[in-house]
C-alpha positions, 0 to 999 in steps of 0.5 A, a space after each residue: 466530482 467525476 471518478 478518477 480512473 487509475 491503472 498500471 501494466 505489467 510485464 513477467 520478466 521472469 517467475 519472480 519479477 514484474 516490470 510495472 508501467 505506472 504513468 510515465 514511471 516504471 517499478 520493478 516489482 522482485 522478491 528476495 532470493 529466499 523467495 526465488 528472486 533477484 532482489 532488484 526491488 520491493 515484493 508485492 507485499 512492500 508496495 502495498 506498506 509503501 502505497 499506504 505509507 506514501 497515501 497516508 503522508 498525502 492526506 495526513 498533510 491535507 488534512 492538518 492543512 485544513 485543520 488549521 496546523 502544520 506539520 513539521 516532520 513526519 515519519 510513517 511505519 507500517 508492516 504486520 505478519 503474513 503467512 506464505 503457506 497459501 501462497 506456496 500452496 501449504 496447507 494453512 488456514 491462514 488467508 493470503 494476505 496480511 493477518 493485520 498491519 500496524 501503522 505508526 505515524 510519529 508526527 512533530 506539529 503545532 497542535 495539542 493531543 486532542 487535535 492530533 487525534 481528531 486528525 489521525 481519525 480524518 486521516 484514516 477515514 480519508 485515506 484511500 489505501 486504508 479504504 482499500 485495505 481496510 474494506 472488501 473491494 470488489 476484485 474481478 479477474 479475466 483472461 483476455 484472448 492472446 493475438 498470435 
């Protein structure tokens, strides 16, 4: 199968708020007031967690169907500690991102415990967001010249 290309574009509305276009959707990324924002939307790391939860949901249902069981309910919670010191240019040995991300899947399904354990392992291995978060993905930043 050929690669799919996904892109988003963002425009700064303030030092803490960005308007992001993704296909025909608009997302507002903002910080809470304690971090200089106006709280008009989730902050960037909350969107990372939301993307992870959304991806896990999609893959969970695909894999359940492949394994021959139905999910009646699925609740997913994701979170983890993040030290903002590096972001704020304060001395710290910590990295800028999450120290770890913990995910809890509460599932009600017509499957036994061994099947659910297999399901979870397959879901984790096939979730693109889990892959990006858990493994190194090359990232290339560049400055494009502005036209006047």
